[in-house]
C-alpha positions as CSV (number, residue, x, y, z in Angstrom):
1,M,54.5,-2.2,35.7
2,A,50.9,-2.2,37.0
3,L,49.7,-3.6,40.3
4,F,46.7,-5.9,40.4
5,V,44.8,-7.3,43.4
6,L,42.4,-10.1,42.5
7,L,39.5,-10.7,44.9
8,H,37.9,-14.1,45.0
9,D,34.2,-15.0,45.1
10,A,32.3,-16.7,47.9
11,F,33.3,-20.3,48.8
12,Q,36.7,-19.8,47.2
13,G,40.2,-18.6,48.1
14,G,43.0,-16.8,46.3
15,W,43.8,-20.1,44.6
16,V,41.1,-19.6,42.1
17,W,43.1,-16.8,40.4
18,R,46.3,-18.9,40.1
19,Q,46.4,-19.2,36.3
20,A,45.3,-15.6,35.7
21,A,47.9,-14.3,38.2
22,L,50.6,-16.3,36.4
23,E,49.6,-14.8,33.0
24,L,49.6,-11.2,34.5
25,R,53.1,-11.8,36.0
26,D,54.3,-13.1,32.7
27,L,53.2,-9.8,31.2
28,G,55.4,-8.0,33.7
29,H,53.0,-6.9,36.4
30,E,52.7,-7.3,40.1
31,V,49.8,-9.5,41.3
32,H,48.3,-10.2,44.7
33,T,45.6,-12.8,45.3
34,P,44.7,-12.6,49.1
35,S,42.4,-15.1,50.6
36,Y,40.3,-13.0,52.9
37,A,37.8,-15.8,53.8
38,G,37.2,-19.5,53.3
39,R,39.6,-22.2,54.5
40,T,42.6,-20.0,55.1
41,L,40.6,-17.3,57.1
42,P,37.4,-18.9,58.2
43,F,34.5,-16.8,59.5
44,G,33.6,-17.5,63.1
45,S,30.8,-16.7,65.5
46,E,32.6,-13.5,66.6
47,N,32.0,-11.9,63.1
48,A,28.7,-13.4,62.3
49,D,26.9,-10.0,62.3
50,S,28.9,-8.7,59.3
51,P,31.0,-11.1,57.3
52,A,31.5,-8.4,54.7
53,Q,33.1,-6.1,57.3
54,T,35.3,-9.0,58.5
55,A,36.5,-9.7,55.0
56,L,37.1,-6.0,54.4
57,D,39.1,-5.7,57.6
58,N,41.2,-8.6,56.5
59,L,41.8,-6.9,53.1
60,V,42.8,-3.6,54.7
61,R,45.3,-5.4,56.9
62,Y,46.7,-7.2,53.9
63,F,47.1,-3.9,51.9
64,E,48.8,-2.2,54.9
65,A,51.1,-5.2,55.5
66,E,52.1,-5.3,51.8
67,D,52.3,-1.5,51.5
68,L,50.1,-1.6,48.4
69,S,49.0,1.6,46.6
70,G,47.6,2.5,43.2
71,A,46.2,-1.0,42.7
72,T,43.7,-2.1,40.1
73,V,41.3,-4.2,42.2
74,V,39.5,-7.0,40.2
75,C,36.3,-8.2,41.9
76,S,34.7,-11.6,41.2
77,G,31.1,-12.5,42.2
78,W,30.4,-11.7,45.9
79,S,33.6,-9.6,46.2
80,G,31.9,-6.9,44.2
81,L,30.6,-5.8,47.6
82,L,34.1,-5.4,48.9
83,G,35.9,-3.5,46.1
84,P,34.1,-0.1,46.5
85,A,34.3,-0.4,50.3
86,L,38.0,-1.1,50.2
87,A,38.5,1.9,47.9
88,D,36.6,4.0,50.4
89,A,38.7,2.7,53.3
90,L,42.1,3.1,51.5
91,P,41.6,5.8,48.8
92,S,45.3,6.0,47.8
93,A,45.6,2.2,47.6
94,V,42.9,1.6,45.0
95,H,43.4,3.3,41.6
96,S,40.5,1.5,39.8
97,L,37.9,-1.2,40.1
98,V,37.1,-4.0,37.7
99,F,33.9,-6.0,38.1
100,W,34.5,-9.4,36.5
101,D,31.4,-11.6,36.7
102,A,30.7,-9.7,39.9
103,V,27.7,-8.0,41.5
104,V,27.6,-4.3,41.3
105,P,26.4,-3.2,44.8
106,E,23.6,-0.8,45.5
107,P,23.4,1.0,48.9
108,G,21.1,-0.6,51.3
109,K,20.6,-3.7,49.2
110,S,22.0,-7.2,49.9
111,F,23.8,-9.6,47.5
112,M,20.5,-11.6,47.3
113,E,18.7,-8.5,46.1
114,V,21.1,-7.6,43.3
115,C,22.4,-11.0,42.1
116,P,20.6,-13.0,39.4
117,A,17.5,-14.7,40.6
118,S,18.8,-18.2,39.7
119,L,21.8,-17.6,41.9
120,A,19.7,-16.4,44.8
121,E,17.6,-19.6,44.5
122,A,20.8,-21.7,44.5
123,I,21.9,-20.0,47.7
124,D,18.6,-20.6,49.4
125,G,18.7,-24.2,48.3
126,N,22.0,-24.7,50.0
127,N,21.1,-23.0,53.2
128,E,22.3,-24.8,56.4
129,S,21.2,-22.6,59.3
130,T,23.9,-19.9,59.5
131,E,26.0,-21.2,56.6
132,V,25.5,-21.9,53.0
133,A,27.1,-25.1,51.8
134,P,29.6,-24.8,48.9
135,F,28.1,-25.4,45.5
136,V,29.2,-24.9,41.9
137,S,27.2,-23.0,39.3
138,G,27.8,-21.2,36.1
139,P,31.5,-20.9,35.2
140,L,32.7,-22.5,38.4
141,S,31.2,-25.9,37.3
142,W,34.6,-26.7,35.8
143,L,35.6,-27.7,39.3
144,E,33.6,-30.8,39.0
145,H,36.0,-32.0,36.4
146,G,39.2,-31.3,38.4
147,E,41.2,-33.7,40.4
148,E,40.5,-31.9,43.7
149,S,36.9,-31.1,42.7
150,T,34.8,-29.2,45.1
151,S,37.0,-30.1,48.1
152,L,38.7,-26.7,47.4
153,L,35.5,-24.9,48.3
154,A,34.5,-23.8,51.8
155,P,31.1,-23.0,53.5
156,F,30.2,-19.3,53.5
157,P,28.1,-17.4,56.1
158,R,24.5,-16.9,55.0
159,R,24.6,-13.5,56.5
160,A,27.2,-12.5,53.9
161,F,24.4,-12.8,51.3
162,T,21.6,-11.1,53.2
163,E,23.3,-8.1,55.0
164,P,22.8,-4.8,53.2
165,Y,25.7,-3.2,51.4
166,A,27.0,-0.4,53.5
167,G,29.8,0.9,51.3
168,P,30.0,4.2,49.3
169,T,27.7,5.1,46.4
170,R,29.0,4.8,42.8
171,S,29.7,8.6,42.7
172,R,32.5,8.0,45.3
173,W,34.1,5.0,43.6
174,P,37.4,5.3,41.8
175,R,37.4,4.6,38.0
176,P,35.2,1.5,37.5
177,L,35.1,-0.9,34.6
178,F,32.7,-3.8,34.0
179,V,33.6,-7.0,32.1
180,H,30.6,-7.8,30.1
181,S,29.7,-11.2,28.6
182,P,27.2,-11.3,25.7
183,E,25.7,-14.4,27.5
184,E,24.4,-12.1,30.2
185,D,22.2,-9.8,28.0
186,A,18.9,-11.2,29.1
187,P,16.4,-8.4,30.0
188,G,16.8,-7.3,33.6
189,S,20.1,-9.2,34.1
190,P,22.3,-7.4,36.7
191,F,25.3,-8.4,34.6
192,G,23.7,-7.3,31.3
193,R,25.2,-4.5,29.1
194,E,22.0,-2.5,29.2
195,T,22.0,-2.3,33.0
196,V,25.6,-1.3,33.1
197,E,25.2,1.3,30.4
198,Q,22.3,2.8,32.4
199,W,24.7,3.3,35.3
200,G,27.1,5.1,33.0
201,M,29.8,2.5,33.8
202,P,32.4,1.8,31.1
203,W,32.5,-1.8,30.0
204,F,34.5,-4.2,27.8
205,E,33.5,-7.6,26.5
206,L,34.8,-11.1,27.2
207,N,32.7,-14.1,26.5
208,M,32.6,-16.1,29.8
209,Y,31.5,-19.4,28.2
210,E,34.9,-21.1,28.6
211,Y,35.6,-19.6,32.1
212,P,38.7,-17.4,31.5
213,L,40.2,-18.1,34.9
214,L,40.8,-21.7,33.7
215,A,41.1,-22.1,30.0
216,R,41.3,-18.5,28.7
217,A,43.4,-16.8,31.5
218,Q,45.8,-15.4,28.9
219,E,43.0,-13.5,27.2
220,L,41.6,-12.3,30.5
221,A,45.1,-11.1,31.6
222,R,45.6,-9.1,28.3
223,L,42.2,-7.5,28.6
224,L,42.9,-6.4,32.2
225,V,46.3,-5.0,31.2
226,D,44.9,-3.2,28.2
227,Q,41.7,-1.8,29.8
228,A,42.5,-1.5,33.5
229,A,46.1,-0.4,33.3
230,P,46.5,1.6,30.0
231,G,50.0,2.5,29.2
232,A,51.6,0.2,31.8
233,S,55.0,-1.0,31.0
234,R,55.5,-4.7,30.2
235,N,58.4,-6.9,31.1
236,V,59.9,-8.0,27.8
237,N,62.0,-10.6,29.6
238,G,58.8,-12.4,30.9
239,C,58.0,-16.0,30.1
240,A,58.1,-16.5,26.4
241,R,54.8,-18.4,26.5
242,N,52.9,-15.2,27.0
243,T,53.1,-14.6,23.2
244,M,52.4,-18.2,22.2
245,P,49.1,-18.6,20.3
246,H,46.4,-20.8,21.7
247,E,47.0,-23.5,19.1
248,M,50.7,-23.8,19.9
249,R,50.0,-23.9,23.7
250,M,47.5,-26.7,23.1
251,Q,50.2,-28.6,21.3
252,Y,53.1,-28.0,23.6
253,C,51.8,-27.2,27.0
254,T,50.3,-30.2,28.8
255,H,48.8,-28.2,31.7
256,Y,47.2,-25.6,29.4
257,R,45.7,-28.4,27.2
258,R,44.3,-30.2,30.3
259,R,42.7,-27.0,31.6
260,H,41.2,-26.2,28.2
261,E,39.9,-29.8,27.8
262,M,38.2,-29.7,31.2
263,A,36.3,-26.5,30.3
264,V,35.3,-27.9,26.9
265,A,34.1,-31.2,28.5
266,F,31.7,-29.3,30.8
267,D,30.1,-27.0,28.3
268,G,30.3,-29.2,25.2
269,I,32.2,-26.5,23.4
270,D,33.6,-27.2,20.0
271,A,37.4,-26.9,20.7
């Protein structure tokens, strides 16, 4: 059995990993999805100077309270700034890092300096003094089609996007992996394969067009298990649906079909 800790992006909470966590547990693995910021643990004026440090402190306390060790930490979006810092703070607790649609931090540079230019523009466009209003872009646009919609999202401190990364350099990270999407291969993209290969970081590929956290969580879970936790034992008594093909799940599982149809409705994908 492997141990996965899934870190959410800005504006979100641990809820965003719900389906992926379910798939990983069905495969026989332990999964944690802490909410270190947002509605459950809001940032306040007392931690305005460094929201990243506040989120990191919350994660360290979570790891210590749950007595976690040897975890594969999966970072999403903004939490790419947290994964390496967490590994540096708790070396025995983090076995490897996975950057899934996440920024790969560079010492001394802020999120705004390493994220795609279009995302930096969206953050500036939603600036409300010390906070950035929640917005959906890219894969998260599926929220617009959900019953709860964007009410799940919470404001995020602007400082979280502008403070310089103060964590360790890549040479001090545990084993990293990058989840690459062929959609991100535009020249100069910080999520592109060419950039990741220049860093010497191993990568594996998963097309993000249908947002795996929602409609393709099973595929994402299997990739994480195969690539991030090689040789990990699987629970053969897990839910039988973990071996059910996509076509059968579309036919028999109402919830799976609804999630898939929401993703398809947004991107106009041919189901």
